[in-house]
C-alpha positions in Angstrom: 106.8 72.2 104.4 103.8 73.0 106.5 100.6 74.8 105.5 101.9 78.0 107.1 105.2 77.9 105.1 103.3 77.2 101.9 101.1 80.3 102.6 104.3 82.2 103.4 105.9 81.2 100.1 102.7 82.2 98.2 102.7 85.6 100.0 106.4 86.0 99.3 105.7 85.3 95.6 102.9 87.9 95.5 105.1 90.5 97.3 108.0 89.9 94.8 105.8 90.2 91.8 104.2 93.3 93.2 107.6 94.9 93.9 108.8 94.0 90.4 105.7 95.6 88.8 106.1 98.7 90.8 109.8 98.9 90.0 109.2 98.5 86.3 106.4 101.0 86.5 108.7 103.6 88.2 111.4 102.9 85.7 109.2 103.5 82.7 107.7 106.5 84.2 111.1 108.1 84.9 112.2 107.2 81.4 109.2 108.9 79.8 109.6 112.0 82.0 113.3 112.1 81.0 112.5 111.7 77.3 109.9 114.5 77.5 112.4 116.8 79.2 115.1 116.0 76.6 112.6 116.6 73.7 111.8 120.0 75.2 115.4 120.9 75.5 116.2 119.8 71.9 113.2 121.7 70.6 114.3 124.9 72.3 117.9 124.6 71.2 116.8 123.8 67.6 114.5 126.8 67.6 117.2 129.1 68.9 120.0 127.8 66.7 118.2 128.6 63.4 117.1 131.8 62.0 113.8 131.1 60.4 112.1 133.7 58.1 109.0 135.4 59.6 109.9 133.9 63.1 110.9 136.6 65.5 111.6 136.4 69.2 108.0 136.7 70.1 106.9 133.8 67.8 109.8 131.7 69.2 108.7 132.4 72.7 105.1 131.4 71.9 106.3 128.2 70.2 108.4 127.4 73.3 105.4 128.1 75.6 103.1 125.9 73.4 105.7 123.1 73.5 105.9 123.4 77.3 102.1 123.2 77.6 102.0 120.2 75.4 104.9 118.5 77.3 103.2 119.3 80.6 99.9 117.8 79.3 101.6 114.6 78.2 103.6 114.4 81.4 100.5 114.7 83.5 98.8 112.0 81.5 101.8 109.7 82.0 102.0 110.4 85.7 98.2 109.7 86.1 98.5 106.4 84.2 101.5 105.2 86.2 99.8 106.3 89.5 96.8 104.2 88.5 99.0 101.3 87.6 100.6 101.4 91.0 97.2 101.5 92.7 96.1 98.5 90.6 99.3 96.6 91.6 98.6 97.3 95.3 94.9 96.2 94.9 95.8 93.0 93.2 98.5 92.2 95.7 96.2 92.9 98.6 93.4 90.7 97.2 95.9 87.9 96.5 97.3 88.1 100.0 93.8 88.1 101.4 92.8 85.0 99.3 96.0 83.2 100.4 95.2 83.9 104.1 91.6 82.6 103.6 92.7 79.4 102.0 95.4 78.8 104.6 92.9 79.4 107.4 90.3 77.1 105.8 93.0 74.4 105.3 94.1 74.7 108.9 90.5 74.5 110.1 89.7 71.4 108.1 93.0 69.9 109.1 92.3 70.5 112.8 88.8 69.1 112.5 89.8 65.9 110.6 93.1 64.1 110.5 94.1 64.0 106.9 97.2 62.0 106.2 96.9 62.9 102.5 97.3 66.6 103.1 100.9 65.9 104.3 101.5 64.1 101.1 100.1 67.0 99.1 102.3 69.4 101.0 105.3 67.3 100.4 104.6 67.4 96.7 104.0 71.1 96.7 107.0 72.0 98.7 109.5 71.9 95.8 107.1 73.8 93.6 106.6 76.5 96.3 110.4 76.7 96.6 110.8 77.0 92.9 108.1 79.7 92.7 109.8 81.8 95.4 113.1 81.5 93.5 111.5 82.5 90.3 109.8 85.5 91.9 113.1 86.6 93.4 114.7 86.4 90.0 111.8 88.4 88.5 112.3 91.1 91.1 116.0 91.2 90.5 115.4 91.4 86.7 113.0 94.3 87.2 115.6 96.2 89.2 118.2 95.5 86.5 115.8 96.8 83.9 115.2 99.9 86.0 119.0 100.5 86.3 119.5 99.8 82.6 116.7 102.1 81.5 118.2 104.9 83.6 121.6 104.3 82.0 120.3 104.0 78.5 118.2 107.1 78.8 121.2 109.1 80.0 123.3 107.8 77.1 120.6 108.7 74.6 120.5 112.2 76.0 124.3 112.5 75.8 124.3 111.2 72.2 121.5 113.6 71.2 123.3 116.6 72.5 126.6 115.5 70.8 125.1 114.8 67.4 125.4 117.4 64.7 122.5 118.3 62.5 122.5 116.8 59.1 123.2 119.2 56.2 121.5 119.0 52.9 123.4 119.4 49.7 122.2 122.5 47.8 120.5 121.8 44.5 121.8 123.4 41.4 119.1 125.1 39.4 
């Protein structure tokens, strides 16, 4: 494995981990958004299903509006946090790629200036490690995609179960 292919393997590993981080970030963001939407729906249906004393339609409307404002505030915070996480992932990946390119260029320059036989031995030792690292990175990226798919399915199942569930009834106390 040459110096260029070691650098390519390292760049591939960085790209896979970056993609995995973004995939997980997107999955969790979508899950939080879905959960907030489901909570809003359940709140409105619970409020409409019960007749509460001293709560008329105007008060119910104000409660729904307050819940929507709170949900919107929380959603905006989540979206901001996940947007910043995506930016951080991009920045880290860009810096890592830049460092890999600098190291590869320095090694190539030193290698062209001096003939080092031992660098070939170091490369031969690192080739299996680089191959293993790329395989691990590929598995991590696949796992992140599987988590994203599973979170989508689980969140949909939770929403279905929450809608199908009946409210618990309390036994009336005898005085």
